[in-house]
C-alpha positions as a Markdown table, in Angstrom:
| # | Residue | x | y | z |
|---|---|---|---|---|
| 1 | Unk | 235.0 | -56.9 | 216.9 |
| 2 | Unk | 234.1 | -60.0 | 214.8 |
| 3 | Unk | 237.0 | -62.0 | 216.2 |
| 4 | Unk | 236.1 | -61.0 | 219.7 |
| 5 | Unk | 232.5 | -62.1 | 219.2 |
| 6 | Unk | 233.7 | -65.4 | 217.9 |
| 7 | Unk | 235.7 | -66.0 | 221.1 |
| 8 | Unk | 232.7 | -65.2 | 223.2 |
| 9 | Unk | 230.5 | -67.6 | 221.3 |
| 10 | Unk | 233.2 | -70.4 | 221.5 |
| 11 | Unk | 233.4 | -70.0 | 225.2 |
| 12 | Unk | 229.7 | -70.8 | 225.6 |
| 13 | Unk | 228.7 | -74.3 | 226.8 |
| 14 | Unk | 226.2 | -74.7 | 223.9 |
| 15 | Unk | 225.2 | -73.2 | 220.5 |
| 16 | Unk | 221.9 | -71.8 | 221.8 |
| 17 | Unk | 221.3 | -68.0 | 222.4 |
| 18 | Unk | 221.4 | -68.9 | 226.1 |
| 19 | Unk | 222.4 | -72.2 | 227.7 |
| 20 | Unk | 220.5 | -73.7 | 230.6 |
| 21 | Unk | 223.1 | -73.1 | 233.3 |
| 22 | Unk | 224.3 | -69.6 | 232.3 |
| 23 | Unk | 223.8 | -66.6 | 234.7 |
| 24 | Unk | 222.5 | -68.6 | 237.6 |
| 25 | Unk | 225.1 | -70.1 | 240.0 |
| 26 | Unk | 222.5 | -71.8 | 242.1 |
| 27 | Unk | 220.9 | -73.6 | 239.1 |
| 28 | Unk | 224.3 | -74.5 | 237.7 |
| 29 | Unk | 225.3 | -76.1 | 241.0 |
| 30 | Unk | 222.0 | -78.0 | 241.2 |
| 31 | Unk | 222.6 | -79.5 | 237.8 |
| 32 | Unk | 226.2 | -80.3 | 238.6 |
| 33 | Unk | 225.1 | -82.1 | 241.8 |
| 34 | Unk | 223.4 | -84.8 | 239.7 |
| 35 | Unk | 224.9 | -88.3 | 239.6 |
| 36 | Unk | 225.1 | -89.6 | 236.0 |
| 37 | Unk | 221.5 | -90.0 | 234.9 |
| 38 | Unk | 221.9 | -93.4 | 233.3 |
| 39 | Unk | 223.6 | -96.6 | 234.2 |
| 40 | Unk | 226.7 | -97.7 | 232.2 |
| 41 | Unk | 229.1 | -100.6 | 232.2 |
| 42 | Unk | 231.8 | -98.7 | 234.1 |
| 43 | Unk | 229.5 | -97.0 | 236.6 |
| 44 | Unk | 229.8 | -98.3 | 240.2 |
| 45 | Unk | 226.5 | -97.8 | 242.1 |
| 46 | Unk | 226.7 | -96.9 | 245.8 |
| 47 | Unk | 225.1 | -99.1 | 248.4 |
| 48 | Unk | 223.4 | -96.2 | 250.1 |
| 49 | Unk | 221.7 | -95.3 | 246.8 |
| 50 | Unk | 220.6 | -98.9 | 246.4 |
| 51 | Unk | 219.2 | -99.0 | 249.9 |
| 52 | Unk | 217.0 | -95.9 | 249.2 |
| 53 | Unk | 215.9 | -97.3 | 245.9 |
| 54 | Unk | 215.0 | -100.8 | 247.2 |
| 55 | Unk | 212.6 | -99.2 | 249.7 |
| 56 | Unk | 210.4 | -97.9 | 247.0 |
| 57 | Unk | 208.9 | -101.4 | 246.4 |
| 58 | Unk | 210.0 | -103.3 | 249.5 |
| 59 | Unk | 212.8 | -105.0 | 247.6 |
| 60 | Unk | 214.3 | -107.9 | 249.6 |
| 61 | Unk | 217.2 | -108.9 | 247.4 |
| 62 | Unk | 220.8 | -107.9 | 248.2 |
| 63 | Unk | 223.1 | -105.2 | 246.8 |
| 64 | Unk | 225.3 | -108.0 | 245.3 |
| 65 | Unk | 222.3 | -109.4 | 243.5 |
| 66 | Unk | 221.5 | -106.0 | 242.1 |
| 67 | Unk | 225.1 | -105.4 | 240.9 |
| 68 | Unk | 225.2 | -108.8 | 239.2 |
| 69 | Unk | 221.9 | -108.0 | 237.4 |
| 70 | Unk | 223.3 | -104.7 | 236.2 |
| 71 | Unk | 226.5 | -106.5 | 235.0 |
| 72 | Unk | 224.3 | -108.9 | 233.0 |
| 73 | Unk | 222.4 | -106.1 | 231.4 |
| 74 | Unk | 225.6 | -104.6 | 230.0 |
| 75 | Unk | 226.5 | -107.9 | 228.4 |
| 76 | Unk | 223.5 | -107.2 | 226.1 |
| 77 | Unk | 223.2 | -103.4 | 225.9 |
| 78 | Unk | 225.8 | -100.7 | 224.9 |
| 79 | Unk | 228.4 | -100.0 | 227.5 |
| 80 | Unk | 227.4 | -96.4 | 227.8 |
| 81 | Unk | 224.2 | -94.5 | 227.0 |
| 82 | Unk | 223.6 | -92.9 | 223.6 |
| 83 | Unk | 223.8 | -89.2 | 224.7 |
| 84 | Unk | 224.9 | -86.3 | 222.5 |
| 85 | Unk | 227.5 | -84.3 | 224.4 |
| 86 | Unk | 227.3 | -80.6 | 225.0 |
| 87 | Unk | 229.2 | -78.5 | 222.5 |
| 88 | Unk | 229.5 | -74.8 | 221.6 |
| 89 | Unk | 228.8 | -75.9 | 218.0 |
| 90 | Unk | 225.3 | -77.3 | 218.7 |
| 91 | Unk | 222.1 | -76.4 | 220.5 |
| 92 | Unk | 220.4 | -79.6 | 221.8 |
| 93 | Unk | 216.7 | -79.1 | 222.0 |
| 94 | Unk | 214.3 | -81.4 | 223.9 |
| 95 | Unk | 210.5 | -81.7 | 224.1 |
| 96 | Unk | 209.3 | -83.5 | 227.1 |
| 97 | Unk | 205.7 | -84.6 | 226.3 |
| 98 | Unk | 203.5 | -85.7 | 229.2 |
| 99 | Unk | 200.1 | -87.3 | 228.8 |
| 100 | Unk | 197.8 | -84.6 | 230.3 |
| 101 | Unk | 194.3 | -84.1 | 228.9 |
| 102 | Unk | 195.3 | -80.4 | 228.5 |
| 103 | Unk | 197.0 | -81.5 | 225.2 |
| 104 | Unk | 193.5 | -82.0 | 223.6 |
| 105 | Unk | 192.9 | -79.2 | 221.1 |
| 106 | Unk | 196.3 | -77.6 | 221.7 |
| 107 | Unk | 197.7 | -78.0 | 218.1 |
| 108 | Unk | 201.2 | -78.4 | 219.5 |
| 109 | Unk | 202.1 | -81.2 | 217.2 |
| 110 | Unk | 204.4 | -79.3 | 214.7 |
| 111 | Unk | 206.1 | -77.4 | 217.6 |
| 112 | Unk | 206.8 | -80.7 | 219.4 |
| 113 | Unk | 208.2 | -82.3 | 216.3 |
| 114 | Unk | 210.5 | -79.3 | 215.7 |
| 115 | Unk | 212.7 | -80.4 | 218.7 |
| 116 | Unk | 215.8 | -82.6 | 218.2 |
| 117 | Unk | 214.8 | -84.9 | 221.0 |
| 118 | Unk | 211.2 | -85.8 | 221.7 |
| 119 | Unk | 210.6 | -87.7 | 225.0 |
| 120 | Unk | 207.3 | -89.5 | 225.5 |
| 121 | Unk | 206.2 | -91.2 | 228.7 |
| 122 | Unk | 204.5 | -94.5 | 229.5 |
| 123 | Unk | 201.4 | -95.0 | 227.4 |
| 124 | Unk | 201.9 | -91.8 | 225.5 |
| 125 | Unk | 200.9 | -92.3 | 221.8 |
| 126 | Unk | 200.8 | -90.3 | 218.6 |
| 127 | Unk | 198.4 | -92.2 | 216.3 |
| 128 | Unk | 195.2 | -90.3 | 216.0 |
| 129 | Unk | 196.5 | -87.4 | 218.0 |
| 130 | Unk | 199.2 | -86.1 | 215.7 |
| 131 | Unk | 197.8 | -82.5 | 215.5 |
| 132 | Unk | 198.1 | -82.0 | 219.2 |
| 133 | Unk | 201.1 | -84.2 | 220.2 |
| 134 | Unk | 203.1 | -84.6 | 217.0 |
| 135 | Unk | 204.5 | -87.7 | 215.3 |
| 136 | Unk | 208.1 | -87.8 | 216.4 |
| 137 | Unk | 209.5 | -89.9 | 219.2 |
| 138 | Unk | 213.2 | -90.3 | 219.9 |
| 139 | Unk | 213.0 | -91.5 | 223.5 |
| 140 | Unk | 210.2 | -93.4 | 225.2 |
| 141 | Unk | 210.2 | -93.7 | 229.0 |
| 142 | Unk | 208.6 | -96.8 | 230.4 |
| 143 | Unk | 208.7 | -99.5 | 233.1 |
| 144 | Unk | 207.3 | -103.0 | 232.7 |
| 145 | Unk | 203.7 | -102.1 | 233.7 |
| 146 | Unk | 203.6 | -99.3 | 231.1 |
| 147 | Unk | 205.6 | -100.9 | 228.4 |
| 148 | Unk | 204.8 | -100.7 | 224.7 |
| 149 | Unk | 206.6 | -102.0 | 221.6 |
| 150 | Unk | 208.9 | -99.3 | 220.0 |
| 151 | Unk | 210.1 | -98.9 | 216.5 |
| 152 | Unk | 213.7 | -99.5 | 215.6 |
| 153 | Unk | 214.8 | -95.9 | 215.8 |
| 154 | Unk | 213.4 | -95.0 | 219.3 |
| 155 | Unk | 215.4 | -95.2 | 222.5 |
| 156 | Unk | 213.8 | -97.3 | 225.2 |
| 157 | Unk | 214.5 | -95.4 | 228.5 |
| 158 | Unk | 213.8 | -97.8 | 231.3 |
| 159 | Unk | 212.8 | -96.3 | 234.7 |
| 160 | Unk | 213.4 | -99.3 | 237.0 |
| 161 | Unk | 211.6 | -99.1 | 240.4 |
| 162 | Unk | 212.7 | -102.6 | 241.5 |
| 163 | Unk | 215.0 | -105.4 | 240.6 |
| 164 | Unk | 212.2 | -107.3 | 238.8 |
| 165 | Unk | 212.1 | -104.4 | 236.3 |
| 166 | Unk | 215.7 | -105.0 | 235.5 |
| 167 | Unk | 215.1 | -108.7 | 235.2 |
| 168 | Unk | 212.1 | -108.0 | 232.9 |
| 169 | Unk | 214.4 | -106.1 | 230.6 |
| 170 | Unk | 216.9 | -108.9 | 230.6 |
| 171 | Unk | 214.2 | -111.4 | 229.7 |
| 172 | Unk | 212.8 | -109.2 | 226.9 |
| 173 | Unk | 216.2 | -109.3 | 225.1 |
| 174 | Unk | 217.4 | -112.8 | 226.1 |
| 175 | Unk | 218.4 | -114.8 | 223.1 |
| 176 | Unk | 215.9 | -117.5 | 222.3 |
| 177 | Unk | 214.8 | -119.8 | 219.5 |
| 178 | Unk | 212.7 | -118.3 | 216.8 |
| 179 | Unk | 209.5 | -119.6 | 218.4 |
| 180 | Unk | 210.3 | -118.3 | 221.8 |
| 181 | Unk | 208.1 | -115.5 | 223.2 |
| 182 | Unk | 211.3 | -113.5 | 224.1 |
| 183 | Unk | 213.1 | -114.0 | 220.8 |
| 184 | Unk | 212.3 | -110.5 | 219.7 |
| 185 | Unk | 212.8 | -107.5 | 222.0 |
| 186 | Unk | 210.4 | -104.6 | 222.3 |
| 187 | Unk | 213.0 | -102.1 | 221.0 |
| 188 | Unk | 216.4 | -101.9 | 219.4 |
| 189 | Unk | 218.8 | -103.2 | 221.9 |
| 190 | Unk | 221.5 | -100.7 | 220.8 |
| 191 | Unk | 219.1 | -97.9 | 221.9 |
| 192 | Unk | 218.3 | -99.1 | 225.4 |
| 193 | Unk | 219.0 | -96.7 | 228.3 |
| 194 | Unk | 218.5 | -97.4 | 232.0 |
| 195 | Unk | 217.9 | -94.6 | 234.5 |
| 196 | Unk | 220.3 | -94.6 | 237.4 |
| 197 | Unk | 218.4 | -95.3 | 240.7 |
| 198 | Unk | 220.8 | -92.7 | 242.3 |
| 199 | Unk | 219.3 | -90.1 | 239.9 |
| 200 | Unk | 215.8 | -90.9 | 241.2 |
| 201 | Unk | 217.1 | -90.2 | 244.7 |
| 202 | Unk | 218.7 | -87.0 | 243.6 |
| 203 | Unk | 215.5 | -85.8 | 242.0 |
| 204 | Unk | 213.5 | -86.7 | 245.1 |
| 205 | Unk | 215.8 | -85.1 | 247.6 |
| 206 | Unk | 217.1 | -82.0 | 245.8 |
| 207 | Unk | 214.4 | -81.1 | 243.3 |
| 208 | Unk | 211.3 | -82.2 | 245.3 |
| 209 | Unk | 212.6 | -81.8 | 248.9 |
| 210 | Unk | 211.4 | -85.4 | 249.7 |
| 211 | Unk | 207.8 | -84.6 | 249.0 |
| 212 | Unk | 205.8 | -87.7 | 247.9 |
| 213 | Unk | 207.1 | -91.2 | 248.1 |
| 214 | Unk | 209.1 | -90.8 | 244.9 |
| 215 | Unk | 209.1 | -88.6 | 241.8 |
| 216 | Unk | 206.7 | -89.3 | 238.9 |
| 217 | Unk | 208.0 | -90.7 | 235.7 |
| 218 | Unk | 207.1 | -87.4 | 234.0 |
| 219 | Unk | 209.0 | -85.3 | 236.4 |
| 220 | Unk | 212.1 | -87.5 | 236.3 |
| 221 | Unk | 211.9 | -87.3 | 232.5 |
| 222 | Unk | 212.0 | -83.5 | 232.8 |
| 223 | Unk | 214.9 | -83.7 | 235.2 |
| 224 | Unk | 217.0 | -85.9 | 232.9 |
| 225 | Unk | 216.2 | -83.7 | 229.9 |
| 226 | Unk | 217.9 | -80.9 | 231.8 |
| 227 | Unk | 221.0 | -83.1 | 231.8 |
| 228 | Unk | 221.1 | -84.0 | 228.2 |
| 229 | Unk | 219.6 | -80.9 | 226.5 |
| 230 | Unk | 220.4 | -77.2 | 226.2 |
| 231 | Unk | 216.8 | -76.0 | 225.6 |
| 232 | Unk | 213.8 | -77.8 | 227.0 |
| 233 | Unk | 210.1 | -77.4 | 226.1 |
| 234 | Unk | 207.6 | -79.0 | 228.4 |
| 235 | Unk | 204.2 | -80.1 | 227.1 |
| 236 | Unk | 201.2 | -82.1 | 228.6 |
| 237 | Unk | 201.9 | -81.7 | 232.3 |
| 238 | Unk | 199.4 | -80.8 | 235.0 |
| 239 | Unk | 195.7 | -81.0 | 235.2 |
| 240 | Unk | 193.2 | -80.4 | 232.4 |
| 241 | Unk | 191.0 | -77.3 | 232.2 |
| 242 | Unk | 188.6 | -78.9 | 234.7 |
| 243 | Unk | 191.2 | -79.6 | 237.2 |
| 244 | Unk | 191.4 | -83.4 | 236.5 |
| 245 | Unk | 194.7 | -85.2 | 236.1 |
| 246 | Unk | 193.5 | -87.0 | 233.0 |
| 247 | Unk | 195.2 | -88.4 | 229.9 |
| 248 | Unk | 194.6 | -87.0 | 226.4 |
| 249 | Unk | 194.1 | -90.5 | 224.9 |
| 250 | Unk | 191.5 | -91.7 | 227.4 |
| 251 | Unk | 187.9 | -90.9 | 228.3 |
| 252 | Unk | 187.9 | -89.7 | 231.9 |
| 253 | Unk | 185.6 | -91.7 | 234.1 |
| 254 | Unk | 187.1 | -91.0 | 237.5 |
| 255 | Unk | 186.4 | -87.3 | 238.1 |
| 256 | Unk | 188.5 | -87.4 | 241.3 |
| 257 | Unk | 191.6 | -88.7 | 239.6 |
| 258 | Unk | 194.8 | -87.4 | 241.3 |
| 259 | Unk | 198.4 | -88.3 | 241.3 |
| 260 | Unk | 198.9 | -91.4 | 243.5 |
| 261 | Unk | 202.1 | -91.7 | 245.5 |
| 262 | Unk | 203.6 | -88.6 | 243.7 |
| 263 | Unk | 203.5 | -85.0 | 244.9 |
| 264 | Unk | 201.8 | -83.9 | 241.7 |
| 265 | Unk | 200.9 | -80.4 | 242.7 |
| 266 | Unk | 204.4 | -79.8 | 244.1 |
| 267 | Unk | 206.0 | -81.1 | 240.9 |
| 268 | Unk | 203.8 | -78.8 | 238.9 |
| 269 | Unk | 204.9 | -75.8 | 241.1 |
| 270 | Unk | 208.5 | -76.7 | 240.5 |
| 271 | Unk | 207.9 | -76.8 | 236.7 |
| 272 | Unk | 206.2 | -73.4 | 236.9 |
| 273 | Unk | 209.1 | -72.0 | 238.9 |
| 274 | Unk | 211.5 | -73.2 | 236.2 |
| 275 | Unk | 209.3 | -71.6 | 233.6 |
| 276 | Unk | 209.2 | -68.3 | 235.4 |
| 277 | Unk | 212.9 | -68.3 | 235.9 |
| 278 | Unk | 213.2 | -69.0 | 232.1 |
| 279 | Unk | 215.0 | -72.3 | 232.5 |
| 280 | Unk | 212.4 | -74.1 | 230.4 |
| 281 | Unk | 209.6 | -73.3 | 228.1 |
| 282 | Unk | 206.2 | -74.5 | 229.5 |
| 283 | Unk | 203.2 | -75.0 | 227.2 |
| 284 | Unk | 200.1 | -75.4 | 229.3 |
| 285 | Unk | 197.7 | -76.5 | 226.6 |
| 286 | Unk | 194.0 | -75.9 | 226.3 |
């Protein structure tokens, strides 16, 4: 009996009690349909994916210019992203921490910090909010307009929406003299990861059924966590208790704040569906 049980455990995709893609062929195929989430040195982007992506911000430069820019990035950054591979010997746990005001008073901090990987988004911060949001950050999602300086152990996960975002990243890590503004990067260059524009398209078309102009950074962070983790906990998504899409670290002044070009309500419904189908754990806050 024990030897048989060992064989069953070893045949599993992960070391968790239940792996994400087990027992649901539809969900397994959805996950398998994903292009690789992050760019790498040996990845060849497709022009069709580029053409979709460049329409997000009315990008006028060519596919060749884009490919050259990506090649230049991988002269600086690691040739492939730093992702722990799935194994029956480990259970990779992720906490995806959004910035919703519903985190106020939640006391989720210790639970968030318990996860192996803690993904924070844009201006998400911990100082002064540790009880509710924790202290640990392993991956921080950003784009130039939401960039912050990271410590030497946190992955910078760039979500590029235009070629200028890639050029911004190049400039931040371009060698310069000791007095140059760009002589120090905003993160450890060996921990930089760049989201694949084809992954954005995949999330928009297959997960969100083309609702909204493009997915929010938060929803894309959740989608890529399903690619790199075996168990996913979701925190700080959705409106606060008053129905406002506010941030826990800000005083809400605009009582009609909604979700811009993103299909926020539809994204929230998809998250709830994943929760009800027991694909994720969803913590709705206070």
